[in-house]
VMD Tcl script that builds the backbone (N, CA, C; Angstrom):
set m [mol new atoms 354]
animate dup $m
set s [atomselect $m all]
$s set {name element resname resid chain x y z} {
  {N N MET 1 A 0.748 -1.187 -0.112}
  {CA C MET 1 A -0.096 0.245 -0.125}
  {C C MET 1 A 1.056 1.292 -0.095}
  {N N LYS 2 A 0.600 2.227 -0.913}
  {CA C LYS 2 A 1.487 3.139 -0.817}
  {C C LYS 2 A 1.593 4.469 0.355}
  {N N TYR 3 A 0.216 4.276 0.657}
  {CA C TYR 3 A -0.072 5.620 1.766}
  {C C TYR 3 A -0.670 5.073 3.011}
  {N N GLY 4 A -0.463 5.751 3.942}
  {CA C GLY 4 A -1.110 5.086 5.247}
  {C C GLY 4 A -0.208 6.163 6.715}
  {N N SER 5 A -1.228 5.932 7.880}
  {CA C SER 5 A -0.608 6.729 8.702}
  {C C SER 5 A 0.856 6.622 8.805}
  {N N ALA 6 A 1.467 5.636 8.991}
  {CA C ALA 6 A 3.055 5.500 9.305}
  {C C ALA 6 A 3.831 5.330 7.754}
  {N N LYS 7 A 2.784 5.613 6.327}
  {CA C LYS 7 A 3.454 5.582 5.336}
  {C C LYS 7 A 3.202 6.858 4.563}
  {N N LYS 8 A 3.983 7.968 5.069}
  {CA C LYS 8 A 3.834 9.300 3.985}
  {C C LYS 8 A 4.763 9.681 2.959}
  {N N PRO 9 A 3.961 10.308 2.018}
  {CA C PRO 9 A 5.496 10.707 1.312}
  {C C PRO 9 A 6.466 11.686 1.983}
  {N N ASP 10 A 7.699 11.944 1.289}
  {CA C ASP 10 A 8.540 12.584 2.028}
  {C C ASP 10 A 8.382 14.247 1.903}
  {N N SER 11 A 7.619 14.224 0.713}
  {CA C SER 11 A 7.173 16.222 0.435}
  {C C SER 11 A 5.999 15.796 -0.555}
  {N N GLY 12 A 5.547 17.042 -0.839}
  {CA C GLY 12 A 4.164 16.993 -1.442}
  {C C GLY 12 A 2.748 17.800 -0.880}
  {N N ARG 13 A 1.988 17.633 -1.136}
  {CA C ARG 13 A 0.638 18.581 -1.132}
  {C C ARG 13 A 0.193 17.704 0.368}
  {N N LEU 14 A 0.132 16.694 0.362}
  {CA C LEU 14 A -0.392 16.020 2.060}
  {C C LEU 14 A 0.656 16.285 3.233}
  {N N VAL 15 A 1.773 16.479 3.273}
  {CA C VAL 15 A 2.751 16.920 4.030}
  {C C VAL 15 A 3.203 18.014 4.120}
  {N N ASP 16 A 3.415 18.775 3.182}
  {CA C ASP 16 A 3.861 19.956 3.089}
  {C C ASP 16 A 3.074 21.292 3.761}
  {N N SER 17 A 1.969 20.955 3.732}
  {CA C SER 17 A 0.818 21.875 4.350}
  {C C SER 17 A 0.172 21.474 5.474}
  {N N GLU 18 A -0.003 22.307 6.560}
  {CA C GLU 18 A -0.178 21.919 7.829}
  {C C GLU 18 A -1.736 21.792 7.798}
  {N N LEU 19 A -2.322 22.474 6.934}
  {CA C LEU 19 A -3.947 22.684 6.760}
  {C C LEU 19 A -4.271 20.679 5.826}
  {N N ASN 20 A -3.350 20.885 5.059}
  {CA C ASN 20 A -3.764 19.396 4.484}
  {C C ASN 20 A -3.477 18.018 5.175}
  {N N ARG 21 A -2.232 18.192 6.085}
  {CA C ARG 21 A -2.005 17.226 7.105}
  {C C ARG 21 A -3.145 17.191 7.842}
  {N N LEU 22 A -3.912 18.323 8.433}
  {CA C LEU 22 A -5.121 18.082 9.474}
  {C C LEU 22 A -6.181 17.391 8.592}
  {N N ARG 23 A -6.544 17.932 7.226}
  {CA C ARG 23 A -7.396 17.284 6.322}
  {C C ARG 23 A -7.536 16.141 6.127}
  {N N TYR 24 A -6.350 15.513 5.783}
  {CA C TYR 24 A -5.916 14.223 5.214}
  {C C TYR 24 A -5.560 13.309 6.270}
  {N N GLN 25 A -5.137 13.733 7.549}
  {CA C GLN 25 A -4.968 12.548 8.255}
  {C C GLN 25 A -6.034 11.549 8.804}
  {N N ASN 26 A -6.889 11.800 8.630}
  {CA C ASN 26 A -8.198 10.636 8.668}
  {C C ASN 26 A -8.322 9.700 7.586}
  {N N ASP 27 A -8.068 10.449 6.421}
  {CA C ASP 27 A -7.889 9.479 5.273}
  {C C ASP 27 A -6.607 8.461 5.163}
  {N N LEU 28 A -5.621 9.049 6.023}
  {CA C LEU 28 A -4.416 7.984 6.149}
  {C C LEU 28 A -4.555 6.986 6.911}
  {N N GLU 29 A -5.515 7.366 8.308}
  {CA C GLU 29 A -6.255 6.257 9.097}
  {C C GLU 29 A -6.963 5.305 8.492}
  {N N LEU 30 A -8.066 5.693 7.744}
  {CA C LEU 30 A -8.719 4.927 6.911}
  {C C LEU 30 A -7.863 4.050 5.908}
  {N N ALA 31 A -7.289 4.439 5.407}
  {CA C ALA 31 A -6.079 3.311 4.684}
  {C C ALA 31 A -5.887 2.438 5.319}
  {N N ASP 32 A -4.970 2.565 6.619}
  {CA C ASP 32 A -4.655 1.772 7.605}
  {C C ASP 32 A -5.809 0.443 7.673}
  {N N ARG 33 A -6.820 1.063 7.789}
  {CA C ARG 33 A -8.126 0.158 8.074}
  {C C ARG 33 A -8.476 -0.593 7.058}
  {N N PHE 34 A -8.562 0.105 6.002}
  {CA C PHE 34 A -9.050 -0.851 4.657}
  {C C PHE 34 A -8.024 -1.773 4.379}
  {N N ALA 35 A -6.781 -1.304 4.454}
  {CA C ALA 35 A -5.731 -2.314 4.041}
  {C C ALA 35 A -6.152 -3.463 5.049}
  {N N ALA 36 A -6.042 -3.254 6.078}
  {CA C ALA 36 A -6.050 -4.500 6.850}
  {C C ALA 36 A -7.368 -5.325 7.231}
  {N N PHE 37 A -8.092 -4.729 6.674}
  {CA C PHE 37 A -9.903 -5.089 6.405}
  {C C PHE 37 A -9.497 -6.349 5.120}
  {N N ALA 38 A -8.539 -5.485 4.102}
  {CA C ALA 38 A -8.415 -6.144 3.067}
  {C C ALA 38 A -7.616 -7.688 3.052}
  {N N LYS 39 A -6.474 -7.393 4.284}
  {CA C LYS 39 A -5.589 -8.759 4.273}
  {C C LYS 39 A -6.528 -9.725 4.984}
  {N N LYS 40 A -7.431 -9.312 5.806}
  {CA C LYS 40 A -8.255 -10.089 6.625}
  {C C LYS 40 A -9.184 -11.533 5.372}
  {N N LEU 41 A -9.567 -10.350 4.620}
  {CA C LEU 41 A -10.490 -11.223 3.268}
  {C C LEU 41 A -9.402 -11.928 2.607}
  {N N GLY 42 A -7.915 -11.766 2.388}
  {CA C GLY 42 A -7.090 -12.381 1.593}
  {C C GLY 42 A -6.976 -11.876 -0.055}
  {N N VAL 43 A -7.396 -10.485 -0.083}
  {CA C VAL 43 A -7.527 -9.828 -1.236}
  {C C VAL 43 A -6.459 -8.416 -0.944}
  {N N SER 44 A -6.424 -7.963 -2.029}
  {CA C SER 44 A -5.347 -6.835 -2.100}
  {C C SER 44 A -6.404 -5.707 -1.576}
  {N N PRO 45 A -5.557 -4.724 -1.343}
  {CA C PRO 45 A -6.883 -3.255 -1.436}
  {C C PRO 45 A -7.237 -2.761 -2.518}
  {N N ALA 46 A -6.460 -2.976 -3.613}
  {CA C ALA 46 A -6.862 -2.277 -4.901}
  {C C ALA 46 A -8.243 -3.339 -5.413}
  {N N THR 47 A -8.008 -4.430 -5.275}
  {CA C THR 47 A -8.942 -5.423 -5.552}
  {C C THR 47 A -10.303 -5.442 -4.951}
  {N N LEU 48 A -10.295 -4.806 -3.648}
  {CA C LEU 48 A -11.382 -4.737 -2.780}
  {C C LEU 48 A -12.105 -3.391 -3.132}
  {N N ALA 49 A -11.056 -2.237 -3.326}
  {CA C ALA 49 A -11.565 -0.931 -3.818}
  {C C ALA 49 A -12.383 -1.071 -4.667}
  {N N VAL 50 A -11.845 -1.758 -6.069}
  {CA C VAL 50 A -12.345 -1.586 -7.357}
  {C C VAL 50 A -13.918 -2.366 -7.137}
  {N N ALA 51 A -13.596 -3.579 -6.226}
  {CA C ALA 51 A -14.833 -4.316 -6.203}
  {C C ALA 51 A -16.162 -3.542 -5.337}
  {N N TRP 52 A -15.540 -3.011 -4.360}
  {CA C TRP 52 A -16.612 -1.952 -3.573}
  {C C TRP 52 A -17.345 -0.907 -4.534}
  {N N ALA 53 A -16.272 0.009 -5.240}
  {CA C ALA 53 A -16.999 0.834 -6.212}
  {C C ALA 53 A -17.731 0.448 -7.222}
  {N N LYS 54 A -17.685 -0.980 -7.873}
  {CA C LYS 54 A -18.093 -1.496 -8.971}
  {C C LYS 54 A -19.503 -2.041 -8.315}
  {N N SER 55 A -19.623 -2.320 -6.846}
  {CA C SER 55 A -20.846 -2.525 -6.583}
  {C C SER 55 A -22.080 -1.364 -5.988}
  {N N HIS 56 A -21.639 -0.332 -6.106}
  {CA C HIS 56 A -22.393 0.708 -6.085}
  {C C HIS 56 A -23.389 0.983 -7.210}
  {N N PRO 57 A -24.848 0.918 -6.809}
  {CA C PRO 57 A -25.864 0.863 -7.959}
  {C C PRO 57 A -25.741 1.991 -8.732}
  {N N ALA 58 A -24.805 3.211 -8.575}
  {CA C ALA 58 A -24.790 4.394 -9.449}
  {C C ALA 58 A -23.841 4.222 -10.360}
  {N N VAL 59 A -22.823 3.233 -10.143}
  {CA C VAL 59 A -21.370 2.985 -10.809}
  {C C VAL 59 A -21.769 2.009 -12.112}
  {N N THR 60 A -21.482 2.605 -13.304}
  {CA C THR 60 A -22.020 1.569 -14.317}
  {C C THR 60 A -20.494 0.906 -14.725}
  {N N ALA 61 A -19.370 1.478 -14.154}
  {CA C ALA 61 A -18.270 1.193 -14.806}
  {C C ALA 61 A -16.883 1.768 -13.745}
  {N N PRO 62 A -16.074 1.295 -12.804}
  {CA C PRO 62 A -14.993 1.879 -11.999}
  {C C PRO 62 A -13.991 2.366 -12.851}
  {N N ILE 63 A -13.069 3.623 -12.763}
  {CA C ILE 63 A -12.304 3.718 -13.204}
  {C C ILE 63 A -10.984 3.256 -12.759}
  {N N ILE 64 A -10.358 2.491 -13.424}
  {CA C ILE 64 A -8.981 2.354 -12.769}
  {C C ILE 64 A -7.489 2.775 -13.089}
  {N N GLY 65 A -6.404 2.985 -12.538}
  {CA C GLY 65 A -5.686 3.540 -13.134}
  {C C GLY 65 A -4.137 3.048 -12.493}
  {N N ALA 66 A -3.944 1.785 -12.987}
  {CA C ALA 66 A -2.603 1.310 -13.096}
  {C C ALA 66 A -1.702 1.509 -13.504}
  {N N ARG 67 A -0.433 1.536 -12.650}
  {CA C ARG 67 A 0.983 2.005 -13.325}
  {C C ARG 67 A 1.572 0.961 -13.756}
  {N N ASN 68 A 1.069 -0.039 -13.430}
  {CA C ASN 68 A 2.262 -1.572 -13.905}
  {C C ASN 68 A 1.324 -2.579 -13.838}
  {N N LEU 69 A 1.640 -3.675 -14.200}
  {CA C LEU 69 A 0.799 -5.214 -14.650}
  {C C LEU 69 A 0.518 -5.300 -13.328}
  {N N ALA 70 A 1.228 -5.260 -12.128}
  {CA C ALA 70 A 0.790 -5.811 -10.773}
  {C C ALA 70 A -0.696 -5.073 -10.515}
  {N N GLN 71 A -0.219 -3.761 -10.593}
  {CA C GLN 71 A -1.563 -3.095 -10.119}
  {C C GLN 71 A -2.995 -3.352 -10.968}
  {N N LEU 72 A -2.556 -3.639 -12.254}
  {CA C LEU 72 A -3.505 -3.907 -13.199}
  {C C LEU 72 A -4.327 -5.033 -12.781}
  {N N GLU 73 A -3.250 -6.196 -12.419}
  {CA C GLU 73 A -4.361 -7.327 -12.517}
  {C C GLU 73 A -4.989 -7.352 -10.879}
  {N N ASP 74 A -4.318 -6.506 -9.915}
  {CA C ASP 74 A -5.261 -6.622 -8.809}
  {C C ASP 74 A -6.521 -5.994 -8.712}
  {N N SER 75 A -6.616 -4.970 -9.839}
  {CA C SER 75 A -7.787 -4.289 -10.501}
  {C C SER 75 A -8.600 -4.852 -10.883}
  {N N LEU 76 A -8.328 -5.681 -11.916}
  {CA C LEU 76 A -9.046 -6.514 -12.768}
  {C C LEU 76 A -9.409 -7.987 -11.944}
  {N N ALA 77 A -9.228 -8.070 -10.624}
  {CA C ALA 77 A -9.533 -9.348 -10.169}
  {C C ALA 77 A -10.716 -8.985 -9.592}
  {N N ALA 78 A -10.850 -7.590 -9.341}
  {CA C ALA 78 A -12.602 -7.013 -8.869}
  {C C ALA 78 A -13.341 -7.637 -9.698}
  {N N ALA 79 A -13.258 -7.992 -10.759}
  {CA C ALA 79 A -14.495 -8.744 -11.851}
  {C C ALA 79 A -14.858 -9.804 -11.090}
  {N N ASP 80 A -14.176 -10.822 -10.668}
  {CA C ASP 80 A -14.521 -12.080 -10.036}
  {C C ASP 80 A -14.630 -12.038 -8.271}
  {N N PHE 81 A -14.568 -10.864 -7.872}
  {CA C PHE 81 A -14.578 -10.882 -6.398}
  {C C PHE 81 A -16.302 -10.900 -6.258}
  {N N GLU 82 A -16.683 -11.377 -5.150}
  {CA C GLU 82 A -18.197 -11.192 -4.756}
  {C C GLU 82 A -18.275 -10.246 -3.700}
  {N N MET 83 A -18.813 -9.298 -4.013}
  {CA C MET 83 A -19.262 -8.332 -3.114}
  {C C MET 83 A -20.640 -8.161 -2.765}
  {N N THR 84 A -20.701 -8.878 -1.535}
  {CA C THR 84 A -22.053 -9.041 -0.698}
  {C C THR 84 A -22.916 -7.632 -0.533}
  {N N PRO 85 A -23.986 -7.165 -0.131}
  {CA C PRO 85 A -24.461 -6.172 0.426}
  {C C PRO 85 A -24.017 -6.298 1.853}
  {N N ASP 86 A -23.967 -6.850 2.750}
  {CA C ASP 86 A -23.256 -6.970 4.120}
  {C C ASP 86 A -21.876 -6.683 4.106}
  {N N LEU 87 A -21.236 -7.320 3.135}
  {CA C LEU 87 A -19.741 -7.242 2.935}
  {C C LEU 87 A -19.346 -5.326 2.547}
  {N N ARG 88 A -20.230 -5.207 1.545}
  {CA C ARG 88 A -20.460 -3.579 1.184}
  {C C ARG 88 A -20.535 -2.657 2.261}
  {N N ALA 89 A -21.370 -2.868 3.366}
  {CA C ALA 89 A -21.957 -2.467 4.198}
  {C C ALA 89 A -20.779 -1.796 5.404}
  {N N GLU 90 A -20.082 -3.146 5.463}
  {CA C GLU 90 A -19.052 -3.319 6.386}
  {C C GLU 90 A -17.666 -2.700 6.144}
  {N N ILE 91 A -17.568 -2.597 4.590}
  {CA C ILE 91 A -16.330 -1.948 4.283}
  {C C ILE 91 A -17.072 -0.332 4.326}
  {N N SER 92 A -18.005 -0.109 4.154}
  {CA C SER 92 A -18.358 1.369 3.990}
  {C C SER 92 A -18.220 1.915 5.725}
  {N N SER 93 A -18.807 0.837 6.600}
  {CA C SER 93 A -18.433 1.309 8.118}
  {C C SER 93 A -17.107 1.892 8.474}
  {N N LEU 94 A -16.210 1.305 7.537}
  {CA C LEU 94 A -14.660 1.701 8.176}
  {C C LEU 94 A -14.311 3.072 7.957}
  {N N ALA 95 A -15.370 4.096 7.326}
  {CA C ALA 95 A -14.970 5.289 7.096}
  {C C ALA 95 A -15.651 6.214 7.973}
  {N N LEU 96 A -15.267 7.375 8.567}
  {CA C LEU 96 A -16.132 8.004 9.303}
  {C C LEU 96 A -17.066 8.897 8.132}
  {N N ALA 97 A -18.363 9.157 8.535}
  {CA C ALA 97 A -19.096 9.748 7.855}
  {C C ALA 97 A -18.687 11.279 7.526}
  {N N PRO 98 A -18.644 11.518 6.301}
  {CA C PRO 98 A -18.016 12.938 5.791}
  {C C PRO 98 A -18.936 13.992 6.258}
  {N N GLU 99 A -18.115 15.359 6.716}
  {CA C GLU 99 A -19.176 16.404 6.826}
  {C C GLU 99 A -19.674 17.021 5.610}
  {N N PRO 100 A -21.033 17.503 5.614}
  {CA C PRO 100 A -21.818 17.762 4.586}
  {C C PRO 100 A -21.048 18.766 3.831}
  {N N ALA 101 A -21.330 18.440 2.399}
  {CA C ALA 101 A -20.219 19.141 1.527}
  {C C ALA 101 A -20.864 21.125 1.598}
  {N N SER 102 A -22.177 21.345 1.730}
  {CA C SER 102 A -22.234 22.458 2.100}
  {C C SER 102 A -21.463 23.801 3.070}
  {N N GLY 103 A -20.807 22.733 4.024}
  {CA C GLY 103 A -19.789 23.141 4.937}
  {C C GLY 103 A -18.235 23.957 4.399}
  {N N ARG 104 A -18.300 23.360 3.135}
  {CA C ARG 104 A -16.882 23.324 2.662}
  {C C ARG 104 A -16.782 24.947 2.361}
  {N N SER 105 A -17.791 25.452 1.899}
  {CA C SER 105 A -18.209 27.028 0.961}
  {C C SER 105 A -17.559 28.001 2.515}
  {N N GLU 106 A -18.222 27.398 3.581}
  {CA C GLU 106 A -18.027 28.142 4.506}
  {C C GLU 106 A -16.793 28.295 5.878}
  {N N GLU 107 A -16.346 27.199 5.154}
  {CA C GLU 107 A -14.788 26.610 5.436}
  {C C GLU 107 A -14.035 27.839 6.424}
  {N N LYS 108 A -13.433 28.100 7.319}
  {CA C LYS 108 A -12.711 28.927 8.063}
  {C C LYS 108 A -11.102 28.502 8.391}
  {N N THR 109 A -10.450 29.322 8.255}
  {CA C THR 109 A -9.150 28.789 8.882}
  {C C THR 109 A -8.595 29.757 9.658}
  {N N LEU 110 A -7.548 29.259 10.798}
  {CA C LEU 110 A -7.040 30.170 11.463}
  {C C LEU 110 A -5.820 30.232 11.213}
  {N N GLY 111 A -5.080 31.438 10.406}
  {CA C GLY 111 A -3.860 31.591 10.063}
  {C C GLY 111 A -3.507 30.666 8.832}
  {N N GLN 112 A -2.235 30.063 8.820}
  {CA C GLN 112 A -2.081 28.878 7.712}
  {C C GLN 112 A -2.023 27.457 8.536}
  {N N PHE 113 A -2.445 27.537 9.442}
  {CA C PHE 113 A -2.311 26.265 10.614}
  {C C PHE 113 A -3.548 25.343 10.065}
  {N N GLY 114 A -4.392 25.658 9.404}
  {CA C GLY 114 A -5.392 24.465 9.435}
  {C C GLY 114 A -6.425 24.405 10.304}
  {N N VAL 115 A -5.988 25.063 11.498}
  {CA C VAL 115 A -7.571 25.049 12.746}
  {C C VAL 115 A -8.592 25.549 11.940}
  {N N TRP 116 A -9.493 24.475 12.440}
  {CA C TRP 116 A -11.093 24.448 11.578}
  {C C TRP 116 A -11.854 25.288 12.791}
  {N N LYS 117 A -12.180 26.429 12.589}
  {CA C LYS 117 A -13.611 27.014 13.068}
  {C C LYS 117 A -14.719 26.670 12.638}
  {N N LYS 118 A -15.943 26.577 13.465}
  {CA C LYS 118 A -17.289 26.202 13.058}
  {C C LYS 118 A -17.988 27.801 13.406}
}
mol reanalyze $m
mol bondsrecalc $m
mol representation Tube
mol addrep $m
């Protein structure tokens, strides 16, 4: 897995900006939980992620972006992965409920430190 709470890039938007470090910390922790869940099922995180996306009723076809053959094989393995409604719900429960999108337009920060005000 490329990213997680203990696997961060050396530089870039995820680590160079205090605001982004705060904003994306939960996503990195979610990546850890998701990878552990995939390992428990015996599949790669990519296979599980593509299968989860593919199972959404509003998704016609997930878009994959493999950079090498191994990534492509993991993504294509989702075609043969059985995603049950119960498994989909269990995977969905790994993530925190996102804040309402309407709150983004009113987002305020204190200085450049990413301290959120409500």
